[in-house]
C-alpha positions in Angstrom: 72.7 -52.9 -0.2 76.1 -52.8 0.7 77.1 -52.6 -3.3 74.9 -49.0 -2.9 77.0 -47.6 -0.2 80.5 -48.6 -1.3 80.0 -46.7 -4.7 79.0 -44.1 -2.3 81.8 -44.6 -0.2 84.1 -44.3 -3.2 82.7 -41.6 -4.7 83.0 -39.4 -1.7 86.7 -40.5 -1.9 87.4 -39.5 -5.1 85.9 -36.1 -4.2 87.6 -35.9 -1.3 91.2 -36.9 -3.2 90.2 -34.6 -5.6 89.6 -31.8 -3.5 92.8 -32.5 -1.7 95.0 -32.6 -4.5 93.1 -29.6 -5.4 95.0 -27.8 -2.6 98.1 -29.3 -3.0 98.6 -28.3 -6.1 100.4 -24.6 -5.6 98.1 -21.6 -6.0 100.8 -19.9 -8.3 101.2 -22.5 -10.6 97.3 -22.7 -11.5 97.2 -19.4 -11.9 100.4 -19.1 -14.3 98.8 -21.9 -16.5 95.3 -19.7 -16.6 97.5 -17.0 -17.9 99.3 -19.5 -20.2 96.5 -20.9 -22.0 95.1 -17.6 -22.2 97.6 -15.8 -24.2 97.8 -19.3 -26.1 94.4 -18.6 -26.8 94.2 -14.9 -27.8 97.6 -13.9 -27.8 97.3 -11.6 -25.0 99.4 -11.2 -22.2 97.2 -11.7 -18.7 99.4 -10.9 -15.7 98.1 -11.4 -11.9 100.0 -8.6 -9.7 98.3 -9.6 -6.5 97.9 -12.9 -4.8 96.7 -16.4 -5.9 95.2 -18.7 -3.4 92.8 -21.9 -4.1 89.2 -21.8 -3.9 86.5 -23.9 -3.5 84.0 -21.5 -3.9 82.6 -20.1 -6.0 84.2 -22.2 -8.3 87.1 -25.0 -7.7 90.0 -23.5 -8.7 91.9 -20.0 -7.6 91.2 -16.6 -6.8 93.6 -14.5 -8.4 93.8 -10.7 -7.5 95.4 -7.8 -9.2 94.2 -9.0 -12.7 95.7 -6.8 -15.6 94.8 -7.9 -19.4 96.8 -6.4 -22.0 95.2 -4.1 -25.0 95.8 -4.4 -28.3 99.3 -3.6 -29.4 97.7 -0.2 -31.2 95.6 1.1 -28.2 96.7 3.8 -26.2 94.5 3.9 -23.6 96.1 1.5 -21.1 95.3 -2.0 -20.1 91.7 -3.6 -22.0 90.8 -5.3 -18.2 91.6 -4.3 -14.4 90.1 -6.5 -12.0 90.5 -6.4 -8.2 90.0 -10.4 -8.1 89.3 -13.3 -10.5 87.8 -16.8 -9.6 89.8 -19.0 -12.1 87.6 -22.2 -12.2 88.7 -26.3 -13.0 87.4 -29.2 -15.0 86.8 -31.4 -12.0 87.3 -34.6 -14.6 90.3 -33.2 -15.8 91.8 -32.5 -12.6 91.0 -36.3 -11.4 92.6 -37.7 -15.1 95.8 -35.0 -13.4 95.4 -32.8 -16.1 94.3 -28.8 -15.3 91.7 -27.4 -17.5 90.2 -23.7 -16.9 86.8 -24.2 -17.4 85.7 -20.5 -15.6 87.3 -16.9 -15.8 84.7 -14.9 -13.2 86.0 -11.3 -12.5 84.7 -9.0 -10.0 84.4 -5.2 -10.6 86.4 -5.2 -13.9 87.4 -1.9 -15.2 87.2 -2.4 -19.5 88.0 -0.5 -22.2 86.8 -1.4 -25.5 88.3 0.7 -28.2 88.0 1.4 -32.0 91.3 3.0 -33.5 91.2 5.5 -36.5 92.2 3.3 -38.9 88.9 0.9 -38.0 90.9 -1.4 -35.9 88.9 -2.8 -32.5 90.6 -3.9 -29.6 88.5 -7.1 -28.6 89.1 -8.7 -31.4 91.6 -11.8 -30.2 94.5 -13.2 -32.3 93.3 -16.4 -32.2 95.2 -19.5 -33.9 94.5 -20.5 -37.2 91.9 -23.7 -37.1 94.9 -26.4 -38.6 97.7 -24.3 -36.5 99.7 -26.9 -34.6 98.2 -27.6 -30.9 100.4 -25.9 -28.4 102.5 -27.8 -26.7 101.7 -29.3 -23.2 103.2 -27.6 -20.4 106.1 -28.7 -17.7 104.7 -31.0 -15.5 100.7 -31.5 -17.1 99.1 -32.3 -19.6 97.8 -29.2 -20.8 95.5 -28.1 -23.5 93.6 -25.2 -25.3 91.3 -23.2 -23.2 88.4 -24.0 -23.4 86.3 -21.1 -21.0 82.7 -22.7 -20.6 81.8 -20.0 -19.1 83.5 -16.1 -19.2 81.6 -13.6 -16.4 81.9 -10.1 -15.2 80.3 -8.6 -12.2 79.8 -5.4 -11.5 81.7 -4.2 -14.3 82.7 -0.7 -15.4 83.0 -0.2 -19.2 84.3 2.6 -21.4 83.8 2.7 -25.2 86.3 5.3 -27.5 85.7 5.1 -30.9 89.1 7.2 -32.7 87.3 7.4 -35.9 84.2 9.0 -35.1 84.9 10.9 -31.7 82.3 8.5 -29.8 82.6 7.9 -26.0 80.3 6.1 -24.3 80.2 4.7 -20.9 78.2 1.7 -19.3 78.2 0.9 -15.4 76.8 -2.2 -13.4 77.6 -4.2 -16.4 76.8 -7.6 -15.0 78.2 -10.0 -18.4 78.5 -13.7 -18.8 79.2 -15.9 -22.3 79.0 -19.4 -21.8 80.9 -21.6 -24.5 81.6 -25.5 -24.5 84.2 -25.1 -26.7 85.5 -22.0 -28.4 85.0 -24.0 -32.4 81.0 -24.2 -31.3 78.4 -22.0 -30.7 77.8 -19.6 -27.5 75.9 -17.6 -25.5 76.1 -13.9 -24.1 74.0 -12.4 -21.6 74.7 -8.6 -20.6 73.3 -6.0 -18.5 73.6 -2.9 -16.9 73.2 0.6 -17.5 74.3 3.6 -19.9 73.6 7.1 -19.6 71.0 6.5 -17.0 69.2 3.8 -19.3 69.2 0.3 -17.8 69.9 -2.5 -20.6 70.1 -5.8 -21.2 71.4 -8.0 -24.1 71.3 -11.7 -25.3 73.5 -12.6 -28.1 73.3 -16.4 -30.0 76.7 -16.7 -31.8 77.1 -19.6 -33.9 81.2 -20.2 -33.6 82.5 -18.1 -31.1 86.3 -18.4 -32.4 85.2 -16.9 -35.5 83.1 -13.8 -33.8 86.1 -13.2 -31.1 88.3 -13.5 -34.4 86.6 -10.8 -36.2 85.3 -13.5 -38.5 81.6 -13.4 -40.1 79.3 -15.7 -38.1 75.6 -16.3 -37.8 74.2 -14.5 -34.7 70.8 -13.1 -33.3 71.2 -10.2 -30.7 68.0 -9.1 -28.8 68.6 -5.7 -27.1 66.0 -4.1 -24.6 66.6 -0.6 -23.4 63.1 0.1 -20.9 60.4 -0.3 -23.1 62.2 -0.4 -26.2 63.7 -3.5 -28.1 65.4 -4.1 -30.9 66.5 -7.7 -33.2 69.4 -8.6 -35.5 69.2 -11.9 -36.9 71.8 -12.9 -39.5 75.9 -12.7 -40.0 78.0 -10.4 -38.6 81.9 -9.5 -38.1 83.7 -7.5 -36.5 86.9 -7.0 -38.3 86.0 -5.3 -39.9 82.7 -4.1 -38.6 80.2 -6.1 -40.6 76.8 -7.2 -40.9 73.6 -8.2 -43.3 70.4 -9.7 -41.7 66.7 -8.2 -40.4 66.7 -5.6 -38.5 63.4 -5.0 -36.3 63.2 -1.9 -33.7 59.9 -1.0 -31.6 59.1 0.6 -28.8 57.1 3.5 -27.3 59.8 6.1 -28.0 63.7 6.5 -29.0 65.1 7.9 -25.9 65.8 4.6 -24.4 67.7 3.7 -27.9 69.2 7.7 -27.8 70.4 7.3 -24.2 72.3 4.3 -24.9 73.8 5.6 -28.3 75.3 8.9 -26.1 72.2 10.9 -27.2 70.6 12.0 -23.9 67.9 14.4 -23.4 64.3 14.3 -23.8 62.3 12.2 -26.2 62.6 13.4 -29.9 59.2 12.0 -30.8 56.0 14.1 -30.1 53.3 11.7 -29.2 51.1 11.6 -32.0 54.2 9.7 -33.7 54.5 6.8 -31.1 55.0 4.3 -31.3 57.4 3.5 -33.4 58.5 0.0 -35.4 61.1 0.2 -37.8 61.8 -3.4 -39.7 63.9 -4.7 -43.1 67.1 -6.1 -43.9 70.3 -4.0 -42.5 73.7 -4.4 -44.1 76.7 -2.9 -43.3 79.4 -3.4 -46.3 82.8 -3.7 -45.2 84.0 -0.2 -46.2 81.6 0.9 -43.4 78.5 2.2 -45.4 75.2 1.2 -44.0 71.9 -0.1 -46.4 68.5 -0.7 -45.8 66.3 -2.6 -48.0 62.9 -3.3 -48.1 62.5 -1.6 -45.0 58.7 -0.4 -43.4 59.1 2.7 -40.5 55.5 3.1 -38.8 55.3 6.4 -36.3 52.2 6.8 -34.9 49.3 6.5 -37.9 51.7 6.9 -40.1 53.6 3.8 -42.7 56.5 4.6 -45.4 58.7 2.3 -47.1 62.1 3.1 -46.9 65.1 2.2 -49.3 68.1 4.1 -47.9 71.7 3.8 -48.2 73.9 6.0 -46.3 77.8 6.3 -46.8 80.6 8.3 -44.8 83.1 8.3 -47.1 82.7 11.9 -47.7 83.1 15.6 -45.1 79.7 14.3 -44.1 77.7 11.6 -44.1 75.8 11.2 -47.3 72.1 9.6 -47.2 70.4 8.5 -50.7 67.3 6.3 -51.7 63.6 6.4 -51.9 60.8 7.2 -49.2 57.3 6.5 -50.2 54.2 6.5 -48.5 50.6 6.6 -48.4 48.6 9.2 -46.0 51.2 11.2 -43.9 50.6 13.6 -41.2 53.7 15.7 -40.2 51.7 18.0 -38.0 53.7 16.6 -34.7 56.8 18.2 -36.0 55.2 21.6 -37.3 53.1 22.3 -34.3 54.9 24.9 -32.0 57.6 23.1 -29.4 55.7 24.5 -26.2 52.2 26.0 -25.5 54.0 29.3 -23.9 55.5 29.8 -27.0 53.1 29.0 -29.6 52.1 33.1 -30.1 54.2 36.3 -30.7 52.2 38.7 -28.3 52.8 41.6 -30.9 52.4 39.6 -34.3 50.6 36.7 -33.8 53.5 34.4 -35.2 55.0 31.5 -33.3 58.1 32.7 -31.6 59.7 29.4 -30.5 62.9 28.9 -31.8 63.7 26.7 -34.8 65.9 24.5 -34.8 67.4 23.5 -37.8 70.9 22.0 -36.7 69.4 18.4 -38.4 70.4 20.0 -42.0 74.0 20.3 -41.4 74.1 16.3 -40.2 74.5 14.7 -43.5 74.1 15.6 -46.9 71.3 14.0 -48.9 69.3 13.2 -52.0 65.9 11.1 -51.2 63.0 10.5 -53.5 60.2 11.1 -52.2 56.3 9.9 -53.1 53.6 10.7 -50.7 49.6 11.4 -50.3 47.7 12.9 -49.2 50.3 14.4 -46.5 49.0 17.1 -43.9 52.1 19.5 -42.9 50.1 22.0 -40.5 50.5 24.9 -43.0 49.2 23.5 -46.1 47.5 20.0 -46.7 48.9 17.9 -49.9 46.1 15.3 -52.0 49.8 13.9 -53.8 53.3 15.2 -53.6 56.6 13.7 -55.5 59.5 15.3 -55.4 63.3 14.9 -54.4 64.9 16.6 -51.1 68.2 17.1 -51.7 70.8 18.3 -48.4 74.0 20.2 -49.2 76.2 21.1 -46.6 73.4 22.2 -44.4 71.2 23.6 -47.1 67.7 21.4 -48.0 65.9 22.0 -51.4 62.3 20.7 -51.8 62.3 20.3 -55.6 58.3 19.8 -56.6 58.1 17.8 -59.4 54.1 17.3 -58.9 52.0 18.4 -56.0 48.2 18.1 -56.4 46.7 20.7 -53.6 44.3 23.2 -52.7 42.2 21.4 -56.3 45.0 22.6 -58.5 48.7 22.0 -59.1 52.5 23.1 -57.5 55.6 23.3 -59.1 58.8 24.5 -57.8 61.0 24.1 -54.9 61.1 25.0 -51.4 64.9 25.8 -49.8 65.9 26.1 -45.6 69.9 27.0 -45.5 71.2 27.0 -42.1 74.7 27.6 -43.2 74.9 30.9 -41.5 71.9 31.5 -39.7 68.5 30.2 -40.8 66.8 31.5 -44.3 63.7 29.7 -45.9 62.7 30.4 -49.9 61.0 29.3 -52.6 59.7 29.7 -56.2 56.3 28.6 -56.3 54.0 28.2 -59.1 50.4 27.1 -58.6 48.0 26.4 -61.4 44.0 26.5 -60.8 44.2 26.5 -57.3 41.9 27.0 -54.9 42.5 30.0 -53.0 40.6 30.2 -49.6 42.1 26.9 -48.4 45.2 27.9 -49.1 45.2 31.5 -47.7 43.7 29.3 -44.3 46.7 27.5 -43.9 50.0 29.5 -45.1 48.5 32.6 -43.5 45.1 32.4 -41.6 43.3 34.7 -43.4 39.7 33.4 -44.6 37.8 36.5 -46.4 39.3 35.6 -50.2 37.6 32.7 -52.1 38.5 31.5 -55.9 40.1 29.9 -58.2 42.9 30.8 -60.4 46.9 31.1 -60.8 49.3 32.3 -59.1 53.6 32.5 -59.2 55.2 33.0 -56.1 58.8 33.9 -55.0 60.1 34.6 -51.2 62.6 34.9 -49.0 62.5 34.8 -45.1 65.7 34.9 -42.6 65.2 34.2 -38.9 65.3 31.8 -35.8 62.0 32.1 -35.9 58.2 31.8 -37.4 57.8 35.5 -36.5 61.4 36.6 -37.5 61.1 34.8 -40.9 57.8 36.7 -41.7 58.7 39.9 -40.3 61.6 39.5 -42.7 60.2 38.2 -46.2 61.0 39.9 -49.3 60.4 38.4 -52.8 57.5 39.1 -55.2 54.5 37.4 -57.4 51.2 37.3 -59.2 47.7 36.5 -59.2 44.9 36.1 -61.3 41.7 34.4 -60.2 38.4 34.2 -62.2 35.2 33.7 -60.1 35.5 33.9 -56.5 34.0 36.4 -53.6 35.2 38.3 -50.8 33.8 37.4 -47.3 32.5 39.3 -45.0 31.5 42.2 -46.3 29.6 43.8 -49.7 32.0 46.2 -51.5 29.3 47.2 -54.0 26.3 48.0 -51.0 28.7 49.3 -48.7 30.0 51.9 -51.5 26.6 52.5 -53.0 25.1 53.4 -49.7 28.2 54.5 -47.7 26.9 52.2 -45.0 29.6 50.7 -43.2 27.3 48.0 -42.0 27.1 46.3 -45.5 30.0 44.1 -43.5 29.8 41.1 -41.5 28.8 37.6 -41.1 26.8 36.7 -44.0 28.0 39.4 -46.3 30.1 38.9 -49.1 30.9 40.7 -52.8 31.1 38.6 -56.1 33.6 38.8 -58.1 34.1 37.8 -61.6 37.8 37.9 -62.0 40.4 39.7 -59.9 44.2 40.3 -60.7 47.4 42.0 -59.2 51.2 41.5 -58.4 53.0 42.5 -55.5 56.4 43.3 -54.1 57.5 42.1 -50.5 60.0 44.0 -48.2 61.2 43.3 -44.9 57.9 41.5 -43.9 55.7 44.2 -45.7 53.7 43.0 -49.0 52.6 46.5 -51.3 50.3 46.0 -54.5 49.7 48.9 -57.0 47.6 47.3 -59.5 45.0 45.4 -57.7 41.6 45.3 -60.3 38.4 43.7 -59.9 35.5 43.0 -62.1 32.3 42.3 -60.6 28.4 42.3 -62.0 27.8 45.9 -59.5 30.9 47.0 -59.4 34.4 47.7 -60.7 37.3 48.2 -58.4 41.2 48.7 -58.1 42.7 48.7 -55.3 46.4 49.6 -54.2 48.1 49.6 -50.4 50.0 47.3 -48.1 50.0 44.3 -46.4 52.2 44.2 -43.1 53.0 40.1 -43.3 55.0 40.6 -39.9 52.5 42.0 -38.0 49.7 40.8 -39.5 48.4 44.1 -40.7 46.0 45.7 -43.7 46.6 49.1 -45.1 44.5 49.2 -48.4 42.6 51.6 -50.6 39.5 50.3 -52.5 38.6 52.9 -55.3 35.5 52.0 -57.6 35.9 52.3 -61.7 32.7 51.7 -62.8 29.7 51.6 -60.0 27.0 53.6 -61.0 23.7 54.8 -59.3 20.9 53.1 -60.1 18.8 56.3 -59.9 20.8 58.2 -61.7 23.4 56.5 -63.7 26.1 59.1 -62.2 29.2 56.9 -62.1 30.3 56.7 -58.4 33.8 56.9 -57.0 33.7 56.4 -53.2 37.4 55.3 -51.8 37.6 53.0 -49.3 40.1 52.5 -46.8 40.7 48.5 -45.2 42.9 48.8 -41.8 44.0 47.1 -38.8 44.4 43.3 -38.6 43.9 40.9 -40.9 41.9 39.0 -38.8 39.1 42.0 -37.9 39.6 44.5 -40.3 38.1 47.6 -40.0 36.2 49.8 -42.9 35.9 53.3 -43.2 35.4 56.1 -45.8 38.1 57.7 -47.1 36.6 61.0 -46.7 39.9 62.7 -47.5 40.3 60.5 -50.4 36.6 61.2 -51.6 37.4 65.2 -51.0 40.6 65.0 -53.5 38.5 63.0 -55.7 35.6 65.2 -55.7 38.2 68.1 -56.6 39.9 66.2 -59.1 36.4 65.2 -61.5 35.5 69.3 -60.3 39.1 70.0 -61.6 39.0 67.6 -64.9 35.2 69.3 -65.1 36.6 72.6 -65.1 39.8 71.8 -67.5 37.1 70.1 -70.3 35.0 73.3 -70.1 38.1 75.0 -70.7 39.0 73.3 -73.4 35.9 73.3 -75.0 35.9 77.1 -74.7 39.1 77.0 -76.2 38.2 75.3 -79.2 35.2 77.4 -80.1 36.9 80.6 -79.6 39.3 79.0 -81.9 36.8 78.1 -84.5 35.3 81.3 -84.2 38.6 83.6 -84.8 39.1 80.8 -87.5 35.7 82.1 -89.3 36.3 85.6 -89.1 39.8 85.1 -90.5 38.4 83.1 -93.3 35.6 85.3 -94.3 37.8 88.4 -94.0 40.3 86.7 -96.3 37.8 86.1 -98.5 35.9 89.3 -99.0 39.9 91.3 -99.5 40.3 88.3 -102.0 36.9 88.4 -103.6 36.9 84.5 -103.6 34.0 82.6 -103.0 33.2 79.3 -101.0 33.2 76.1 -103.4 31.0 73.6 -103.2 32.6 70.2 -101.9 35.8 71.6 -100.7 36.2 73.4 -97.0 36.9 76.9 -96.7 40.4 76.8 -96.5 40.4 74.7 -99.4 38.6 77.2 -101.5 40.5 80.1 -100.3 43.5 78.0 -101.1 42.3 77.2 -104.4 40.9 80.5 -105.3 44.6 82.5 -104.1 45.7 79.9 -106.3 44.1 80.9 -109.5 44.0 84.7 -108.4 48.2 84.1 -108.4 48.1 82.7 -112.1 45.7 85.2 -113.6 48.0 87.8 -112.0 51.0 86.3 -113.1 49.7 85.7 -116.5 48.9 89.1 -117.0 52.3 90.5 -116.1 53.8 88.3 -118.9 51.6 90.1 -121.6 52.2 93.4 -120.4 55.7 92.5 -120.6 56.1 91.5 -124.1 53.9 94.1 -125.5 50.5 91.8 -125.5 48.4 94.1 -123.5 46.3 93.2 -121.3 
């Protein structure tokens, strides 16, 4: 039993001797040794401008006040680290052997500057000695060995990040950071927690080789980031000088706002509710040249699932994005819906007047192949979509190589240009499309159905949908087969002169409907509409105010007959008012003009007939008088004129012959 007490007593004596020896060592020397070791290990100057005193708590070592860590030689933002106080820990076992080894560096409320230069250099990469370099000489009076930091801690730190290449500036407050390392040449763990742009976060990183990572070399790592409910993880290889990585990336969360806040992009959640939660998984690569690549990636946004293969380069005046995006069913309506309920409708036109933010068109250039279907856009439902999206200097073009929609196909292109204010345009050709769903989705008009071909070229300018619709210009053509005009019976209305034929359940069935139109300042004008139906053929002309959603159209029947009398009726019909509740009325003024025109045509016809009769009588009298005077009778098989001509020729020949005989003395 006494051997146990002896052993305990010896241990206590050793501890007392070690602690006593610690206090016998000048604290300034401990700090100097630490600074010397740090500079030898990192290549950076470490200065102590305040007092230095030994300590037992929280670590055995020394507390140094006024610590300044030098920045990289090229940096212009001052010291990399400034701390009010730093606690330096010593290795007790080494101390008992008569050696001094600093194993712990704990800074209180430090101010840290992390910087990336215009040429890509970063100040947190230290010039560590090469593995095969000779060991640093031992300091005078002690066995000095290379720095072996088992733990580096920052408490309540503030960190500022500057990127001179991109102009990015970030700030982190309340940062608690711990780097645990047994040997710089071995693995290490980094743990950090803080607040940036109002968003709390935690970061955990496992490093395969701390020395390689701090030297900027590529090493294996596993990093996990949590920002509120959002989580990100990268597992692979990465290096700091130059910044590069290659590994599996995973992002997930109920929204992007927490991650965007950490990136310095504060504000409201950019994803609509229907596009949440989101998740991204795939292989992420950053090449040493600075380009980013995403391979074999999948993106989930709400109910949408996309496969991605993208490349992002930074070697031009703007970032350039290229690659492919493919998906099955897509619902884009959350992005195309009005921004706020109060701005959803324009009280004067019915169109949304919510401002359209098209600034994203200027963020980068792009050329992306797209294949998806079915796609719900909010203004058109597409069965399949195959095309290419190109963006060049804030001008986006969607080339529609193959689109199946509305029972038919579409080809052409759509353009959105935000170089100097927003403008949208397009050139579309539609084949065998169903008109009713097309008009319902694009214009909210539900009174015309049919299948056929159409072409459309348009251009609109404005910062809202209402402004664009009021500025539309362009032209188009429509050629439909069998179809219906819903809501009124045109034939019955014109035949009975009864407007009650319009309304629910009534319709006008036609066999063909053709016409062309032109648009200017949001007003569509048509002059050649022609509809062929079993009971009525009509022509139409007028205007449709697309911006104001108003109609002013005139329909005239050209082949409508009274079933009792068989007489053709031409009763003009006016269609006016809002297109979702149009008003129908007979054009009485037009009807009077039509009657006057018909009467004028009838009188003109009678006048022409009378003139022809009088001309015939005068001609007959003249011919009879000539026959009587010349003594010529009408010959069988010849007209009167021809008989006169032949008779006159024969009489002339006889007179010429008689004259010649008298002249020659031959008598009669």
